[in-house]
One Martini backbone bead per residue (centre of mass of N, CA, C, O) as a GRO file, in nm:
protein
  351
    1MET     BB    1   7.472  12.454  11.766
    2THR     BB    2   7.217  12.696  11.747
    3TYR     BB    3   6.877  12.704  11.604
    4LEU     BB    4   6.620  12.791  11.423
    5GLY     BB    5   6.355  12.669  11.298
    6LYS     BB    6   6.124  12.612  11.085
    7PRO     BB    7   5.838  12.715  11.001
    8LYS     BB    8   5.514  12.564  10.998
    9PHE     BB    9   5.400  12.774  10.832
   10HIS     BB   10   5.191  12.858  10.539
   11HIS     BB   11   5.060  12.939  10.262
   12PRO     BB   12   4.743  12.853  10.149
   13SER     BB   13   4.852  12.893   9.825
   14ILE     BB   14   5.047  12.684   9.796
   15ALA     BB   15   5.205  12.486   9.600
   16VAL     BB   16   5.126  12.178   9.434
   17ASN     BB   17   5.149  11.861   9.345
   18ALA     BB   18   5.027  11.559   9.230
   19LEU     BB   19   5.037  11.461   9.554
   20GLY     BB   20   5.002  11.735   9.744
   21PHE     BB   21   5.276  11.855   9.772
   22THR     BB   22   5.504  12.064   9.895
   23HIS     BB   23   5.805  12.207   9.906
   24ARG     BB   24   5.833  12.162  10.219
   25ASP     BB   25   5.817  11.838  10.205
   26TYR     BB   26   6.138  11.845  10.082
   27GLU     BB   27   6.261  11.939  10.324
   28GLY     BB   28   6.473  12.021  10.598
   29SER     BB   29   6.698  12.132  10.773
   30MET     BB   30   6.889  12.362  10.877
   31SER     BB   31   7.163  12.508  10.771
   32THR     BB   32   7.534  12.494  10.874
   33LEU     BB   33   7.660  12.626  10.654
   34CYS     BB   34   7.805  12.844  10.483
   35ALA     BB   35   7.739  13.133  10.362
   36GLY     BB   36   7.705  13.059  10.012
   37CYS     BB   37   7.713  12.774   9.967
   38GLY     BB   38   7.685  12.557   9.701
   39HIS     BB   39   7.541  12.319   9.845
   40ASP     BB   40   7.268  12.463   9.899
   41ALA     BB   41   7.192  12.486   9.597
   42ILE     BB   42   7.177  12.180   9.551
   43SER     BB   43   6.959  12.117   9.753
   44ALA     BB   44   6.747  12.299   9.615
   45ALA     BB   45   6.750  12.141   9.346
   46ILE     BB   46   6.655  11.870   9.459
   47ILE     BB   47   6.391  11.969   9.575
   48HIS     BB   48   6.275  12.076   9.309
   49ALA     BB   49   6.286  11.810   9.151
   50CYS     BB   50   6.108  11.635   9.342
   51PHE     BB   51   5.859  11.813   9.324
   52GLU     BB   52   5.821  11.804   9.008
   53LEU     BB   53   5.814  11.474   9.009
   54SER     BB   54   5.648  11.359   9.246
   55LEU     BB   55   5.800  11.232   9.480
   56PRO     BB   56   5.786  11.008   9.721
   57PRO     BB   57   5.947  11.053  10.010
   58HIS     BB   58   5.926  10.742  10.121
   59ARG     BB   59   6.098  10.638   9.845
   60VAL     BB   60   6.350  10.781   9.949
   61ALA     BB   61   6.712  10.724   9.949
   62LYS     BB   62   6.964  10.876  10.146
   63LEU     BB   63   7.321  10.893  10.091
   64SER     BB   64   7.640  10.915  10.277
   65GLY     BB   65   7.935  11.032  10.412
   66ILE     BB   66   8.206  11.255  10.434
   67GLY     BB   67   8.142  11.597  10.479
   68CYS     BB   68   7.992  11.868  10.372
   69SER     BB   69   7.820  11.718  10.159
   70SER     BB   70   7.725  11.481  10.366
   71LYS     BB   71   7.532  11.685  10.527
   72THR     BB   72   7.296  11.771  10.320
   73PRO     BB   73   7.064  11.556  10.366
   74THR     BB   74   6.955  11.714  10.619
   75TYR     BB   75   6.848  11.965  10.413
   76MET     BB   76   6.669  11.725  10.289
   77LEU     BB   77   6.428  11.510  10.282
   78GLY     BB   78   6.289  11.465  10.582
   79GLN     BB   79   6.081  11.207  10.483
   80SER     BB   80   6.321  11.030  10.431
   81HIS     BB   81   6.549  10.814  10.391
   82GLY     BB   82   6.861  10.761  10.594
   83PHE     BB   83   7.235  10.743  10.544
   84ASN     BB   84   7.542  10.777  10.729
   85SER     BB   85   7.844  10.702  10.647
   86VAL     BB   86   8.153  10.643  10.592
   87HIS     BB   87   8.440  10.721  10.450
   88GLY     BB   88   8.373  10.634  10.108
   89ARG     BB   89   8.109  10.411  10.159
   90MET     BB   90   7.840  10.475  10.017
   91PRO     BB   91   7.821  10.287   9.760
   92SER     BB   92   7.806  10.011   9.918
   93VAL     BB   93   7.561  10.074  10.092
   94LEU     BB   94   7.371  10.133   9.857
   95THR     BB   95   7.398   9.863   9.715
   96GLY     BB   96   7.278   9.693   9.946
   97ALA     BB   97   7.004   9.838   9.959
   98ASN     BB   98   6.924   9.786   9.663
   99LEU     BB   99   6.926   9.471   9.680
  100ALA     BB  100   6.703   9.462   9.908
  101ASN     BB  101   6.551   9.739   9.768
  102ARG     BB  102   6.431   9.827   9.449
  103ASP     BB  103   6.179  10.038   9.518
  104LEU     BB  104   6.368  10.252   9.569
  105ILE     BB  105   6.507  10.582   9.565
  106TYR     BB  106   6.842  10.658   9.486
  107LEU     BB  107   7.059  10.885   9.682
  108GLY     BB  108   7.389  11.005   9.629
  109VAL     BB  109   7.603  11.196   9.849
  110SER     BB  110   7.904  11.377   9.770
  111GLY     BB  111   8.256  11.432   9.740
  112ASP     BB  112   8.578  11.484   9.637
  113GLY     BB  113   8.696  11.337   9.884
  114ASP     BB  114   8.495  11.095   9.922
  115THR     BB  115   8.541  10.997   9.611
  116ALA     BB  116   8.852  11.076   9.494
  117SER     BB  117   8.984  10.920   9.732
  118ILE     BB  118   8.883  10.703   9.953
  119GLY     BB  119   8.623  10.640   9.733
  120LEU     BB  120   8.719  10.551   9.444
  121GLY     BB  121   8.660  10.244   9.442
  122GLN     BB  122   8.360  10.265   9.507
  123PHE     BB  123   8.281  10.433   9.264
  124ALA     BB  124   8.377  10.242   9.040
  125HIS     BB  125   8.187   9.995   9.111
  126ALA     BB  126   7.914  10.140   9.089
  127MET     BB  127   7.945  10.210   8.788
  128ARG     BB  128   8.015   9.923   8.661
  129ARG     BB  129   7.743   9.786   8.788
  130GLY     BB  130   7.479   9.966   8.758
  131VAL     BB  131   7.357  10.127   8.980
  132ASN     BB  132   7.042  10.234   9.076
  133MET     BB  133   7.123  10.580   9.064
  134VAL     BB  134   7.195  10.896   9.223
  135TYR     BB  135   7.513  11.059   9.175
  136ILE     BB  136   7.639  11.326   9.379
  137VAL     BB  137   7.897  11.568   9.335
  138GLU     BB  138   8.036  11.809   9.555
  139ASN     BB  139   8.268  12.023   9.387
  140ASN     BB  140   8.554  12.220   9.541
  141GLY     BB  141   8.872  12.113   9.568
  142VAL     BB  142   8.833  12.069   9.887
  143TYR     BB  143   8.879  12.053  10.245
  144GLY     BB  144   8.642  12.201  10.441
  145LEU     BB  145   8.684  12.050  10.734
  146THR     BB  146   9.035  12.084  10.700
  147LYS     BB  147   9.127  12.385  10.582
  148GLY     BB  148   9.169  12.361  10.248
  149GLN     BB  149   9.280  12.133  10.109
  150PHE     BB  150   9.356  11.967   9.850
  151SER     BB  151   9.207  11.781   9.619
  152ALA     BB  152   9.185  11.547   9.354
  153THR     BB  153   9.024  11.787   9.170
  154ALA     BB  154   9.242  11.979   9.155
  155ASP     BB  155   9.388  12.191   8.954
  156ARG     BB  156   9.663  12.236   8.796
  157GLY     BB  157   9.780  12.554   8.929
  158SER     BB  158   9.604  12.613   9.137
  159LYS     BB  159   9.501  12.819   9.408
  160SER     BB  160   9.520  12.884   9.719
  161LYS     BB  161   9.449  13.096   9.974
  162LYS     BB  162   9.783  13.101  10.036
  163GLY     BB  163   9.918  13.039   9.723
  164ALA     BB  164   9.928  12.756   9.664
  165GLY     BB  165  10.001  12.497   9.439
  166ALA     BB  166   9.889  12.259   9.237
  167LEU     BB  167  10.070  11.952   9.137
  168ASP     BB  168   9.857  11.757   9.055
  169GLN     BB  169   9.668  11.563   8.881
  170PRO     BB  170   9.350  11.551   8.804
  171ILE     BB  171   9.035  11.416   8.870
  172ASP     BB  172   8.794  11.301   8.632
  173LEU     BB  173   8.482  11.193   8.704
  174VAL     BB  174   8.340  11.199   8.432
  175GLY     BB  175   8.541  11.032   8.267
  176MET     BB  176   8.530  10.787   8.455
  177ALA     BB  177   8.229  10.721   8.438
  178ILE     BB  178   8.230  10.658   8.138
  179GLY     BB  179   8.460  10.438   8.141
  180LEU     BB  180   8.300  10.250   8.365
  181GLY     BB  181   7.964  10.263   8.267
  182ALA     BB  182   7.796  10.489   8.290
  183SER     BB  183   7.458  10.589   8.163
  184PHE     BB  184   7.475  10.877   8.325
  185VAL     BB  185   7.635  11.195   8.239
  186GLY     BB  186   7.713  11.493   8.432
  187ARG     BB  187   7.750  11.860   8.443
  188SER     BB  188   7.764  12.130   8.686
  189PHE     BB  189   7.641  12.431   8.855
  190SER     BB  190   7.532  12.573   9.142
  191GLY     BB  191   7.472  12.862   8.978
  192ASP     BB  192   7.277  12.668   8.766
  193LYS     BB  193   6.955  12.603   8.786
  194ALA     BB  194   6.852  12.571   8.488
  195GLN     BB  195   7.041  12.310   8.456
  196LEU     BB  196   7.034  12.134   8.720
  197VAL     BB  197   6.738  12.046   8.757
  198PRO     BB  198   6.693  11.882   8.488
  199LEU     BB  199   6.933  11.693   8.537
  200ILE     BB  200   6.818  11.561   8.794
  201LYS     BB  201   6.552  11.465   8.675
  202ALA     BB  202   6.677  11.281   8.458
  203ALA     BB  203   6.830  11.099   8.658
  204PHE     BB  204   6.577  10.986   8.804
  205GLU     BB  205   6.456  10.863   8.526
  206HIS     BB  206   6.691  10.688   8.517
  207ARG     BB  207   6.813  10.355   8.438
  208GLY     BB  208   7.080  10.353   8.649
  209ALA     BB  209   7.390  10.499   8.639
  210ALA     BB  210   7.384  10.825   8.780
  211PHE     BB  211   7.605  11.106   8.710
  212ILE     BB  212   7.692  11.413   8.902
  213ASP     BB  213   7.896  11.693   8.854
  214VAL     BB  214   7.929  11.964   9.096
  215ILE     BB  215   8.024  12.275   9.096
  216SER     BB  216   8.115  12.394   9.444
  217PRO     BB  217   8.190  12.657   9.600
  218CYS     BB  218   8.415  12.756   9.853
  219VAL     BB  219   8.381  13.043  10.043
  220THR     BB  220   8.630  12.995  10.245
  221PHE     BB  221   8.874  12.827  10.052
  222ASN     BB  222   8.758  12.851   9.710
  223ASN     BB  223   8.690  13.197   9.629
  224HIS     BB  224   8.946  13.291   9.451
  225ALA     BB  225   9.205  13.403   9.305
  226GLY     BB  226   9.319  13.099   9.128
  227SER     BB  227   9.063  12.950   9.128
  228THR     BB  228   8.880  12.682   8.944
  229LYS     BB  229   8.617  12.685   9.177
  230SER     BB  230   8.493  12.950   9.144
  231PHE     BB  231   8.246  13.150   9.059
  232ASP     BB  232   8.392  13.325   8.846
  233TYR     BB  233   8.541  13.104   8.685
  234VAL     BB  234   8.300  12.926   8.601
  235ARG     BB  235   8.137  13.146   8.456
  236GLU     BB  236   8.379  13.211   8.243
  237HIS     BB  237   8.425  12.868   8.168
  238ASN     BB  238   8.142  12.789   8.073
  239ILE     BB  239   8.025  12.503   7.873
  240ALA     BB  240   7.732  12.436   7.722
  241VAL     BB  241   7.632  12.143   7.539
  242ASN     BB  242   7.328  12.198   7.642
  243GLU     BB  243   6.980  12.211   7.658
  244LEU     BB  244   6.752  12.166   7.934
  245ASP     BB  245   6.475  11.928   7.963
  246VAL     BB  246   6.167  11.790   8.119
  247ILE     BB  247   5.920  11.550   8.005
  248LEU     BB  248   5.634  11.418   8.181
  249GLY     BB  249   5.345  11.212   8.164
  250ARG     BB  250   5.312  11.215   7.843
  251GLU     BB  251   5.241  11.226   7.535
  252PRO     BB  252   5.413  11.231   7.262
  253ILE     BB  253   5.562  11.477   7.062
  254GLU     BB  254   5.562  11.468   6.706
  255VAL     BB  255   5.811  11.544   6.453
  256ASP     BB  256   5.869  11.623   6.088
  257TYR     BB  257   6.165  11.785   5.967
  258GLU     BB  258   6.389  11.972   5.823
  259GLU     BB  259   6.684  12.090   5.803
  260GLY     BB  260   6.648  12.443   5.868
  261ALA     BB  261   6.367  12.426   5.960
  262SER     BB  262   6.034  12.509   6.059
  263GLN     BB  263   5.802  12.442   6.350
  264SER     BB  264   5.483  12.414   6.464
  265VAL     BB  265   5.385  12.346   6.816
  266LEU     BB  266   5.160  12.180   7.017
  267MET     BB  267   5.108  12.185   7.345
  268HIS     BB  268   4.974  12.059   7.638
  269ASP     BB  269   4.896  12.369   7.744
  270GLY     BB  270   4.825  12.522   7.444
  271SER     BB  271   5.077  12.605   7.341
  272THR     BB  272   5.311  12.759   7.104
  273ILE     BB  273   5.586  12.644   6.916
  274VAL     BB  274   5.903  12.712   6.751
  275LEU     BB  275   6.096  12.514   6.547
  276ARG     BB  276   6.457  12.472   6.486
  277LYS     BB  277   6.670  12.290   6.293
  278LEU     BB  278   6.985  12.178   6.396
  279GLU     BB  279   7.307  12.114   6.420
  280ALA     BB  280   7.462  11.882   6.614
  281ASP     BB  281   7.761  11.888   6.804
  282HIS     BB  282   7.652  11.695   7.039
  283ASN     BB  283   7.685  11.344   7.111
  284PHE     BB  284   7.551  11.193   7.399
  285ARG     BB  285   7.557  10.879   7.270
  286ASP     BB  286   7.871  10.917   7.236
  287ARG     BB  287   8.137  10.816   7.404
  288ALA     BB  288   8.376  10.936   7.245
  289ALA     BB  289   8.258  11.223   7.218
  290ALA     BB  290   8.246  11.284   7.520
  291LEU     BB  291   8.552  11.261   7.574
  292THR     BB  292   8.635  11.474   7.366
  293THR     BB  293   8.487  11.712   7.494
  294LEU     BB  294   8.645  11.710   7.760
  295GLU     BB  295   8.932  11.749   7.636
  296ARG     BB  296   8.883  12.015   7.486
  297ALA     BB  297   8.808  12.177   7.737
  298ARG     BB  298   9.068  12.134   7.894
  299VAL     BB  299   9.270  12.257   7.688
  300SER     BB  300   9.098  12.544   7.687
  301GLY     BB  301   8.999  12.599   7.996
  302GLU     BB  302   8.725  12.453   8.024
  303ILE     BB  303   8.373  12.379   8.126
  304ALA     BB  304   8.179  12.112   8.078
  305THR     BB  305   7.823  12.122   8.052
  306GLY     BB  306   7.576  11.885   8.111
  307LEU     BB  307   7.492  11.639   7.896
  308ILE     BB  308   7.738  11.407   7.811
  309TYR     BB  309   7.601  11.110   7.877
  310ILE     BB  310   7.397  10.837   7.723
  311ASN     BB  311   7.237  10.505   7.805
  312ASP     BB  312   6.926  10.351   7.755
  313GLU     BB  313   7.037  10.023   7.728
  314ALA     BB  314   7.140   9.969   7.994
  315ASP     BB  315   7.221   9.780   8.253
  316GLU     BB  316   7.136   9.686   8.566
  317LEU     BB  317   7.212   9.509   8.843
  318HIS     BB  318   6.951   9.327   8.845
  319ASP     BB  319   6.984   9.225   8.556
  320ILE     BB  320   7.265   9.092   8.590
  321LEU     BB  321   7.180   8.905   8.855
  322GLY     BB  322   6.879   8.809   8.871
  323THR     BB  323   6.684   8.918   9.069
  324THR     BB  324   6.439   8.978   9.261
  325ALA     BB  325   6.146   9.178   9.239
  326ARG     BB  326   6.149   9.159   9.547
  327PRO     BB  327   6.187   9.250   9.843
  328LEU     BB  328   6.332   9.088  10.106
  329ASN     BB  329   6.107   9.175  10.328
  330GLU     BB  330   5.874   9.009  10.145
  331LEU     BB  331   5.989   8.743  10.204
  332THR     BB  332   5.979   8.434  10.290
  333GLU     BB  333   6.130   8.179  10.454
  334ARG     BB  334   6.109   7.978  10.218
  335GLU     BB  335   6.241   8.172  10.006
  336LEU     BB  336   6.510   8.224  10.169
  337CYS     BB  337   6.485   7.900  10.280
  338PRO     BB  338   6.458   7.619  10.075
  339GLY     BB  339   6.681   7.419  10.167
  340SER     BB  340   6.891   7.147  10.126
  341LYS     BB  341   6.829   7.073   9.831
  342ALA     BB  342   6.896   7.348   9.710
  343LEU     BB  343   7.188   7.355   9.815
  344ASP     BB  344   7.286   7.096   9.675
  345ALA     BB  345   7.236   7.201   9.387
  346ILE     BB  346   7.431   7.438   9.400
  347ASN     BB  347   7.686   7.278   9.472
  348ALA     BB  348   7.680   7.091   9.223
  349SER     BB  349   7.707   7.330   9.007
  350LEU     BB  350   8.018   7.400   9.129
  351ARG     BB  351   8.189   7.125   9.055
   0.00000   0.00000   0.00000
């Protein structure tokens, strides 16, 4: 396939972020996915989040496996590091890169086939080990590259494009991530930019294993009546458990007022907002409550979206292993190979 590249010129008054980068500096190649694919909307949300966070593109490492979703890193963050691994193996490759250089910002992009089938074990160990990463699954419930067979996340009873019904119980990656020990877990919809962008921003700011499952309709094989991952179905059955925003890089604004009361607050930009304190229905810091929320939504035929669970105090992999604070490529030969006496001491400690 041949296509025209993106134009090099842009408006002289185009907005820049705190680093002086424009939105275009976070883009990649032209997408070759089907027109209207939800995956392209996720790529746009990632680009938007990275621009607003002022992430240095050269400090981002994007990794993927195999599938339509795993092609999308080509379409974003063109100035960042990238590695396309084999089917289902992205988490272990990312884990190795993270152990070698903890200073990079790691983004893993996968799909429901790449993660929930051949890569399920890889996904499980990355979550339980607390690898410091943002792991995004672009979930459309089908194998888009091999003519739309059901994937492991397809809901039981949902219909394929040809009318066949899914017979197996679906794998809920959000529930699995919480159970396995991920410390930031969310779900969103590719067609809900207002929710998805701040959720991705918060995931990048989180220290630990951050997982986001994004329902992303396949316009070719899974966007019809009977599909539970079509644009119309998700819009009609989406229950947002919270409203999301991310405020970074400023001194915290603190208020103290009673439940049911209102309070005027002066913001950093000089504007004033009026807050009214309400009873919170969803406690996203309660692991059991998060799982209960998912189950209630499932029973009622709804899709719970938003920040489902977070643990700000969880350890990440480097804390657990006690690794060096410096990337391995910055260590000297003496530090990497301390000699036979050090080896003898290690061996003696294991006897």
